[in-house]
Backbone as ProteinMPNN parsed JSONL, in Angstrom:
{"seq_chain_A": "MARVATTTDAFNAVAEPRRRQILDVLAGGERPVTDLVTELGLAQPQVSKHLKVLREVGLVDVREQGRQRVYRLNGRPLQPIHDWVRQYERTWNERFDSLDELLEELKEKEKRDENSGE", "coords_chain_A": {"N_chain_A": [[26.997, -59.127, -4.352], [23.753, -58.28, -5.17], [21.477, -56.355, -3.251], [18.329, -57.411, -2.101], [15.268, -55.909, -2.857], [13.169, -54.266, -0.444], [10.58, -54.769, -0.932], [10.223, -57.305, -1.902], [10.368, -59.594, -0.318], [9.39, -61.076, 2.844], [11.383, -61.206, 4.822], [13.17, -59.032, 4.362], [11.336, -56.961, 4.503], [10.451, -57.001, 7.187], [12.746, -56.347, 8.452], [12.973, -53.726, 9.11], [12.505, -51.765, 11.932], [10.182, -50.134, 12.503], [8.243, -51.191, 10.83], [7.96, -53.701, 11.943], [6.842, -52.925, 14.346], [4.363, -51.996, 13.461], [3.272, -54.41, 12.532], [3.131, -55.731, 14.99], [1.161, -54.216, 16.308], [-1.01, -54.681, 14.593], [-1.317, -57.366, 14.997], [-3.018, -57.554, 17.058], [-5.46, -57.121, 15.961], [-7.658, -55.745, 13.4], [-6.97, -52.43, 12.214], [-7.53, -48.959, 11.629], [-5.676, -46.573, 9.621], [-5.394, -44.15, 10.992], [-5.468, -44.921, 13.684], [-3.105, -46.402, 13.836], [-1.22, -44.405, 13.362], [-1.576, -42.813, 15.652], [-1.022, -44.689, 17.703], [1.646, -45.416, 17.176], [2.958, -43.033, 17.143], [3.911, -41.699, 14.928], [4.246, -39.77, 11.886], [1.559, -39.503, 9.545], [2.268, -39.87, 6.751], [4.638, -41.393, 7.001], [3.745, -43.763, 8.232], [2.005, -44.654, 6.244], [3.833, -45.121, 4.175], [5.313, -47.288, 5.209], [3.243, -49.141, 5.482], [2.643, -49.542, 2.81], [4.884, -50.978, 1.885], [4.622, -53.281, 3.471], [2.186, -54.188, 2.525], [2.828, -54.744, -0.15], [4.47, -56.994, 0.068], [2.679, -58.713, 1.025], [2.128, -58.93, 3.733], [0.24, -57.447, 5.066], [-3.242, -56.822, 4.729], [-5.669, -54.737, 3.184], [-8.71, -52.957, 3.529], [-11.485, -51.041, 2.428], [-13.383, -48.943, 4.461], [-15.906, -47.088, 4.578], [-14.688, -43.872, 4.567], [-12.263, -44.582, 5.48], [-9.215, -46.514, 5.504], [-8.731, -49.754, 6.422], [-6.515, -51.847, 8.035], [-5.163, -55.168, 8.234], [-3.378, -57.895, 9.681], [-1.665, -60.316, 7.764], [-0.618, -63.335, 8.233], [0.51, -65.411, 6.75], [2.765, -64.872, 4.921], [4.782, -64.723, 6.798], [5.592, -67.251, 7.359], [7.991, -68.377, 6.085], [9.958, -67.047, 7.591], [9.429, -67.979, 10.139], [9.968, -70.713, 9.725], [12.706, -70.602, 9.177], [13.773, -69.578, 11.587], [13.035, -71.633, 13.276], [14.89, -73.606, 12.748], [16.948, -73.034, 14.463], [15.957, -73.441, 16.933], [16.329, -75.943, 18.175], [19.051, -75.85, 18.875], [18.989, -73.684, 20.659], [17.311, -74.755, 22.653], [18.878, -76.915, 23.533], [21.027, -75.531, 24.654], [19.735, -74.098, 26.677], [18.863, -76.266, 28.214], [21.355, -77.272, 29.044], [22.202, -75.114, 30.574], [20.235, -75.162, 32.579], [20.913, -77.614, 33.804], [23.475, -76.979, 34.778], [22.824, -74.943, 36.611], [21.296, -76.422, 38.449], [23.294, -78.143, 39.413], [24.945, -76.266, 40.66], [23.206, -75.328, 42.666], [22.879, -77.667, 44.171], [25.518, -78.04, 45.03], [25.835, -75.765, 46.565], [23.984, -76.309, 48.62], [25.203, -78.593, 49.753], [27.594, -77.414, 50.672], [26.522, -75.644, 52.564], [25.38, -77.443, 54.366], [27.655, -78.857, 55.211], [28.905, -77.012, 56.703], [27.59, -76.814, 59.078]], "CA_chain_A": [[25.64, -59.62, -4.512], [22.801, -57.185, -5.078], [20.527, -56.432, -2.148], [16.945, -57.602, -2.522], [14.413, -54.787, -2.454], [12.315, -54.572, 0.698], [9.231, -55.12, -1.375], [10.161, -58.611, -2.542], [10.166, -60.695, 0.614], [9.054, -60.725, 4.222], [12.607, -61.018, 5.607], [13.624, -57.653, 4.221], [10.296, -56.038, 4.947], [10.391, -56.922, 8.654], [14.041, -55.908, 8.976], [12.808, -52.351, 9.558], [11.808, -51.802, 13.234], [8.841, -49.523, 12.482], [7.315, -52.14, 10.196], [7.675, -54.733, 12.948], [5.891, -52.324, 15.291], [3.045, -52.0, 12.813], [2.786, -55.791, 12.573], [2.773, -56.021, 16.381], [-0.139, -53.584, 16.579], [-2.036, -55.367, 13.804], [-1.519, -58.712, 15.54], [-4.147, -57.427, 17.97], [-6.704, -56.971, 15.204], [-7.717, -54.712, 12.352], [-6.836, -51.043, 12.677], [-7.429, -47.934, 10.585], [-4.4, -45.866, 9.595], [-5.365, -43.119, 12.037], [-5.099, -45.582, 14.945], [-1.69, -46.75, 13.756], [-0.484, -43.145, 13.519], [-1.654, -42.452, 17.065], [-0.349, -45.706, 18.516], [3.089, -45.445, 16.928], [3.519, -41.697, 17.301], [4.578, -41.337, 13.678], [3.457, -38.981, 10.949], [0.743, -40.34, 8.665], [2.989, -40.315, 5.548], [5.578, -42.455, 7.363], [2.975, -44.989, 8.447], [1.521, -45.086, 4.926], [4.982, -45.653, 3.431], [5.601, -48.618, 5.748], [2.116, -50.011, 5.135], [2.767, -49.876, 1.388], [5.87, -52.064, 1.789], [4.02, -54.48, 4.063], [1.13, -54.628, 1.6], [3.449, -55.291, -1.362], [4.98, -58.349, 0.335], [1.535, -59.521, 1.441], [2.032, -59.077, 5.188], [-1.0, -56.823, 5.517], [-4.337, -56.651, 3.774], [-6.384, -53.491, 3.427], [-10.076, -52.865, 2.993], [-12.11, -49.726, 2.59], [-14.534, -48.884, 5.366], [-16.286, -45.687, 4.453], [-13.563, -43.067, 4.098], [-11.039, -45.086, 6.095], [-8.591, -47.771, 5.091], [-8.518, -50.587, 7.6], [-5.471, -52.838, 7.756], [-5.101, -56.346, 9.098], [-2.206, -58.735, 9.495], [-1.755, -61.569, 7.022], [0.547, -64.04, 8.758], [1.074, -66.432, 5.846], [4.119, -64.572, 4.44], [5.756, -64.864, 7.877], [5.953, -68.667, 7.482], [9.414, -68.634, 5.822], [10.749, -66.545, 8.721], [9.203, -68.956, 11.204], [10.694, -71.931, 9.373], [14.141, -70.33, 9.305], [14.091, -69.462, 13.016], [12.817, -72.945, 13.879], [16.137, -74.355, 12.618], [17.816, -72.713, 15.587], [15.251, -73.764, 18.168], [16.976, -77.102, 18.798], [20.284, -75.358, 19.493], [18.626, -72.885, 21.834], [16.805, -75.657, 23.687], [20.013, -77.655, 24.087], [21.79, -74.605, 25.505], [18.936, -73.843, 27.874], [18.922, -77.487, 29.016], [22.683, -77.291, 29.667], [22.199, -74.08, 31.613], [19.417, -75.689, 33.679], [21.723, -78.631, 34.492], [24.518, -76.274, 35.513], [22.196, -74.268, 37.756], [20.959, -77.461, 39.428], [24.549, -78.57, 40.036], [25.38, -75.191, 41.566], [22.307, -75.338, 43.828], [23.227, -78.834, 44.988], [26.824, -77.764, 45.647], [25.586, -74.761, 47.597], [23.336, -77.004, 49.74], [26.225, -79.416, 50.393], [28.495, -76.514, 51.375], [25.822, -75.135, 53.736], [25.222, -78.566, 55.304], [28.952, -79.236, 55.767], [29.322, -75.953, 57.609], [26.769, -76.829, 60.301]], "C_chain_A": [[24.67, -58.458, -4.285], [21.824, -57.423, -3.939], [19.114, -56.544, -2.708], [16.118, -56.424, -2.018], [13.496, -55.211, -1.32], [10.927, -55.014, 0.29], [9.149, -56.507, -1.993], [10.006, -59.763, -1.57], [9.972, -60.205, 2.049], [10.294, -60.472, 5.067], [13.072, -59.57, 5.561], [12.59, -56.657, 4.733], [10.28, -55.896, 6.471], [11.728, -56.541, 9.27], [13.947, -54.489, 9.538], [11.976, -52.333, 10.845], [10.398, -51.213, 13.227], [7.817, -50.459, 11.84], [6.986, -53.277, 11.158], [6.699, -54.188, 13.984], [4.481, -52.32, 14.714], [2.459, -53.407, 12.853], [2.368, -56.18, 13.991], [1.412, -55.444, 16.731], [-1.244, -54.347, 15.848], [-2.265, -56.803, 14.265], [-2.69, -58.717, 16.515], [-5.485, -57.258, 17.27], [-6.616, -55.84, 14.199], [-7.619, -53.321, 12.961], [-6.845, -50.094, 11.492], [-6.081, -47.211, 10.704], [-4.31, -44.846, 10.726], [-4.993, -43.714, 13.394], [-3.621, -45.925, 14.969], [-0.818, -45.508, 13.966], [-0.433, -42.751, 14.989], [-0.837, -43.408, 17.93], [1.172, -45.652, 18.386], [3.751, -44.086, 17.109], [4.318, -41.243, 16.087], [3.662, -40.454, 12.844], [2.726, -39.933, 10.006], [1.49, -40.771, 7.406], [4.006, -41.435, 5.839], [4.859, -43.792, 7.519], [2.497, -45.532, 7.108], [2.64, -45.7, 4.094], [5.303, -47.077, 3.892], [4.483, -49.61, 5.413], [2.181, -50.438, 3.669], [3.742, -51.034, 1.211], [5.269, -53.361, 2.315], [2.926, -55.058, 3.166], [1.742, -55.303, 0.375], [4.024, -56.685, -1.142], [3.883, -59.256, 0.867], [1.374, -59.694, 2.933], [0.806, -58.398, 5.784], [-1.99, -56.777, 4.361], [-5.05, -55.367, 4.148], [-7.785, -53.596, 2.84], [-10.599, -51.469, 3.278], [-13.299, -49.855, 3.532], [-14.957, -47.422, 5.419], [-15.117, -44.911, 3.867], [-12.228, -43.554, 4.656], [-10.518, -46.333, 5.399], [-8.26, -48.529, 6.364], [-7.548, -51.706, 7.225], [-5.553, -53.995, 8.731], [-3.876, -57.163, 8.721], [-2.556, -59.956, 8.658], [-0.487, -62.349, 7.381], [1.194, -65.037, 7.816], [2.478, -66.101, 5.35], [5.196, -64.635, 5.532], [6.249, -66.305, 8.025], [7.423, -68.944, 7.161], [10.328, -68.149, 6.95], [10.633, -67.524, 9.881], [10.007, -70.226, 10.951], [12.198, -71.75, 9.553], [14.546, -70.276, 10.778], [13.97, -70.819, 13.706], [14.07, -73.823, 13.788], [17.027, -74.186, 13.845], [17.205, -73.09, 16.929], [15.911, -74.933, 18.903], [18.249, -76.676, 19.532], [19.977, -74.568, 20.753], [18.17, -73.791, 22.968], [17.926, -76.454, 24.332], [20.821, -76.766, 25.028], [21.027, -74.282, 26.786], [18.941, -75.064, 28.793], [20.259, -77.584, 29.735], [22.768, -76.273, 30.794], [21.389, -74.537, 32.809], [20.201, -76.719, 34.488], [22.805, -77.975, 35.335], [23.949, -75.587, 36.748], [21.812, -75.265, 38.84], [22.21, -77.939, 40.16], [25.034, -77.53, 41.03], [24.513, -75.134, 42.821], [22.648, -76.495, 44.761], [24.548, -78.622, 45.709], [26.649, -76.774, 46.794], [24.945, -75.402, 48.83], [24.343, -77.853, 50.497], [27.168, -78.548, 51.222], [27.832, -75.969, 52.643], [25.694, -76.225, 54.803], [26.546, -78.973, 55.926], [29.462, -78.196, 56.748], [28.548, -75.948, 58.915], [27.485, -77.399, 61.447]], "O_chain_A": [[24.783, -57.74, -3.291], [21.399, -58.552, -3.694], [18.754, -55.859, -3.665], [16.266, -56.0, -0.871], [13.093, -56.371, -1.238], [10.185, -55.576, 1.097], [8.114, -56.863, -2.557], [9.545, -60.832, -1.972], [10.34, -59.086, 2.406], [10.269, -59.609, 5.945], [13.336, -58.958, 6.596], [12.938, -55.636, 5.325], [10.113, -54.792, 6.988], [11.832, -56.425, 10.492], [14.773, -54.1, 10.364], [10.853, -52.837, 10.851], [9.508, -51.749, 13.887], [6.662, -50.507, 12.262], [5.855, -53.762, 11.181], [5.822, -54.915, 14.45], [3.517, -52.614, 15.421], [1.282, -53.58, 13.172], [1.369, -56.876, 14.177], [0.601, -56.106, 17.378], [-2.295, -54.626, 16.426], [-3.3, -57.393, 13.956], [-3.285, -59.764, 16.769], [-6.531, -57.254, 17.919], [-5.642, -55.088, 14.154], [-8.109, -53.065, 14.06], [-6.238, -50.383, 10.461], [-5.438, -47.237, 11.754], [-3.258, -44.7, 11.349], [-4.278, -43.081, 14.171], [-2.957, -45.762, 15.992], [0.196, -45.561, 14.663], [0.626, -42.398, 15.508], [-0.058, -42.98, 18.782], [1.894, -45.821, 19.369], [4.974, -44.0, 17.216], [5.286, -40.492, 16.213], [2.453, -40.4, 13.073], [3.21, -41.025, 9.707], [1.371, -41.93, 7.007], [4.206, -42.321, 5.008], [5.307, -44.818, 7.006], [2.573, -46.735, 6.862], [2.424, -46.685, 3.388], [5.536, -47.963, 3.071], [4.746, -50.771, 5.101], [1.818, -51.563, 3.329], [3.457, -51.972, 0.467], [5.39, -54.411, 1.684], [2.77, -56.275, 3.068], [1.232, -56.322, -0.09], [4.062, -57.484, -2.078], [4.123, -60.433, 1.133], [0.569, -60.515, 3.373], [0.382, -58.739, 6.888], [-1.618, -56.704, 3.189], [-5.033, -54.959, 5.309], [-8.01, -54.23, 1.809], [-10.2, -50.816, 4.242], [-14.113, -50.769, 3.406], [-14.433, -46.632, 6.203], [-14.614, -45.25, 2.796], [-11.179, -42.995, 4.336], [-11.27, -47.096, 4.793], [-7.597, -48.011, 7.262], [-7.738, -52.411, 6.234], [-5.953, -53.839, 9.884], [-3.406, -57.121, 7.584], [-3.618, -60.555, 8.829], [0.594, -62.044, 6.878], [2.32, -65.469, 8.06], [3.331, -66.989, 5.355], [6.388, -64.605, 5.227], [7.22, -66.554, 8.739], [8.062, -69.688, 7.904], [11.353, -68.77, 7.231], [11.627, -67.855, 10.527], [10.651, -70.75, 11.86], [12.881, -72.655, 10.031], [15.553, -70.867, 11.168], [14.731, -71.114, 14.627], [14.292, -74.68, 14.643], [17.768, -75.097, 14.215], [17.887, -73.055, 17.953], [16.034, -74.903, 20.127], [18.492, -77.091, 20.666], [20.62, -74.753, 21.787], [18.59, -73.619, 24.112], [17.928, -76.651, 25.547], [21.25, -77.218, 26.09], [21.622, -74.203, 27.861], [19.013, -74.921, 30.014], [20.301, -77.939, 30.912], [23.343, -76.548, 31.847], [21.806, -74.325, 33.948], [20.161, -76.702, 35.718], [23.028, -78.369, 36.479], [24.547, -75.653, 37.822], [21.985, -74.984, 40.026], [22.192, -78.121, 41.378], [25.484, -77.874, 42.123], [25.025, -74.916, 43.918], [22.701, -76.331, 45.979], [24.682, -78.987, 46.877], [27.245, -76.93, 47.86], [25.316, -75.079, 49.958], [24.358, -77.852, 51.728], [27.507, -78.905, 52.35], [28.486, -75.841, 53.678], [25.876, -75.965, 55.992], [26.562, -79.401, 57.08], [30.36, -78.478, 57.542], [28.84, -75.13, 59.788], [26.931, -77.48, 62.543]]}, "name": "protein", "num_of_chains": 1, "seq": "MARVATTTDAFNAVAEPRRRQILDVLAGGERPVTDLVTELGLAQPQVSKHLKVLREVGLVDVREQGRQRVYRLNGRPLQPIHDWVRQYERTWNERFDSLDELLEELKEKEKRDENSGE"}
């Protein structure tokens, strides 16, 4: 099966850690490229390359502000990722509930053991 290009969907675009870092920074608000370069400690061409991919899948929007390009997060394309992860939320919650029950049982057993030793 052929691999989907990173520029066709959000899943592939966010698979790259640096792009996720860019999205994390932009989640805090609009930022010019120069701020992203400084914040991420990457060379400007690298940041621009990642921004291009994010722009092509619609995860970021760009606007001109004087001589700067200012980027902002567009969360709508993340919805399919959210929906996919949500499928697993029930399983996680059930496992966490089971773990909570086990921990309570262990605490109660520990209290009984301490009280029987008095």
